[in-house]
C-alpha positions in Angstrom: 82.3 -151.4 -7.4 81.3 -147.7 -7.8 81.9 -146.1 -11.2 84.6 -143.5 -11.0 83.6 -139.9 -11.5 84.6 -138.2 -14.8 87.2 -135.5 -14.1 86.9 -132.1 -15.8 89.4 -129.3 -16.3 88.4 -125.9 -14.8 87.5 -124.6 -18.3 85.3 -127.7 -18.9 83.7 -127.2 -15.5 83.0 -123.5 -16.2 81.3 -124.5 -19.5 79.3 -127.2 -17.8 78.0 -124.9 -15.0 77.5 -121.8 -17.1 79.9 -119.6 -15.1 83.2 -118.1 -16.1 86.6 -119.7 -15.8 87.6 -117.0 -13.3 84.6 -118.0 -11.1 85.6 -121.6 -11.1 89.2 -120.7 -10.1 87.8 -118.5 -7.3 85.6 -121.4 -6.1 88.7 -123.7 -6.1 90.9 -121.2 -4.2 88.1 -120.5 -1.7 87.6 -124.2 -1.1 84.0 -124.1 -2.3 84.8 -126.5 -5.1 86.8 -129.7 -4.3 89.3 -130.8 -6.8 91.8 -133.5 -7.4 95.4 -132.4 -8.1 97.2 -134.1 -11.0 100.8 -135.1 -10.6 101.7 -132.0 -12.5 99.7 -129.8 -10.0 96.7 -129.1 -12.2 93.2 -129.1 -10.8 90.6 -131.6 -12.0 87.0 -131.4 -10.9 84.8 -134.4 -10.4 81.5 -134.1 -12.3 79.6 -134.9 -9.1 81.1 -131.8 -7.4 79.4 -129.5 -10.0 75.8 -130.5 -9.4 75.2 -128.3 -6.4 77.1 -125.4 -8.0 75.3 -125.4 -11.3 72.0 -125.3 -9.5 73.2 -122.5 -7.3 74.6 -120.5 -10.2 71.3 -120.8 -12.1 69.4 -119.5 -9.0 71.4 -116.4 -8.6 70.1 -113.4 -10.4 72.4 -110.5 -11.4 71.5 -107.0 -10.3 68.9 -105.3 -12.4 71.2 -102.5 -13.4 73.8 -105.0 -14.6 71.3 -106.8 -16.7 70.1 -103.5 -18.3 73.5 -102.0 -18.9 75.7 -105.0 -19.8 74.1 -108.4 -20.4 72.0 -107.4 -23.5 75.2 -106.4 -25.3 77.0 -109.7 -24.8 76.4 -110.9 -28.3 79.9 -109.5 -29.1 83.2 -110.7 -27.8 84.5 -107.2 -26.9 84.3 -106.5 -23.2 85.4 -102.8 -23.2 81.9 -101.5 -23.6 80.2 -98.2 -22.6 76.4 -98.1 -22.8 74.8 -94.8 -23.7 72.2 -93.0 -25.7 72.7 -92.0 -29.4 72.5 -88.2 -29.5 73.5 -87.6 -33.1 73.9 -89.6 -36.3 75.3 -87.8 -39.4 75.7 -89.7 -42.6 77.9 -88.2 -45.3 79.0 -90.2 -48.3 80.4 -93.6 -47.3 80.9 -92.6 -43.6 78.6 -92.0 -40.6 79.4 -90.1 -37.4 77.6 -91.5 -34.4 77.7 -89.7 -31.1 76.8 -91.4 -27.8 76.1 -89.7 -24.6 77.4 -91.7 -21.6 76.7 -89.8 -18.5 78.1 -86.3 -19.0 80.6 -87.5 -21.6 80.3 -87.9 -25.4 81.9 -90.6 -27.5 82.1 -90.2 -31.2 82.5 -93.1 -33.6 83.1 -93.0 -37.3 81.6 -96.1 -39.0 80.5 -96.9 -42.5 77.3 -95.3 -43.7 76.1 -98.8 -44.8 76.6 -100.1 -41.2 74.6 -97.1 -39.7 71.8 -97.7 -42.2 71.8 -101.5 -41.7 71.7 -101.0 -37.9 69.0 -98.3 -38.3 70.7 -96.0 -35.9 68.6 -93.2 -34.7 68.8 -90.4 -32.1 67.5 -91.6 -28.7 68.3 -95.2 -29.1 70.4 -97.1 -26.6 73.7 -98.4 -27.9 77.1 -99.4 -26.7 80.5 -98.1 -27.7 83.0 -101.0 -27.9 86.6 -100.0 -27.6 89.2 -102.1 -29.4 92.6 -100.4 -29.5 91.8 -97.0 -31.1 88.6 -98.1 -32.8 85.1 -97.6 -31.3 82.3 -99.8 -32.6 78.6 -99.3 -32.1 76.1 -102.0 -31.3 72.3 -101.5 -31.4 69.8 -103.1 -29.0 
């Protein structure tokens, strides 16, 4: 008798293949990934169905521009990021004003002077502005 396949939730399948949950859902809806429906209507994915997909996802390479502009800043959970070049850093007292040039636009962030010093922010460096509500955070490459 054959051993039954272990069934994974879409989130578990995403983690196992190294792709996002949204990608797994797209594959399910497109019929690219076969699932078993539970009595409650939830999708479960047999582990054996993931083998070809995890290999395929590892062989696909993102566009060069995407790697340069986005992937290197993925050490932070915030996703509202704009990548640019630091054009000005002013440190006064306990605060620092950091200005990023993003295309023809400028974004100014007020951060602590300690953070600016610790990050060693300098004019000409590449950085990203992370938007969270009304706050803008700076990350350094």
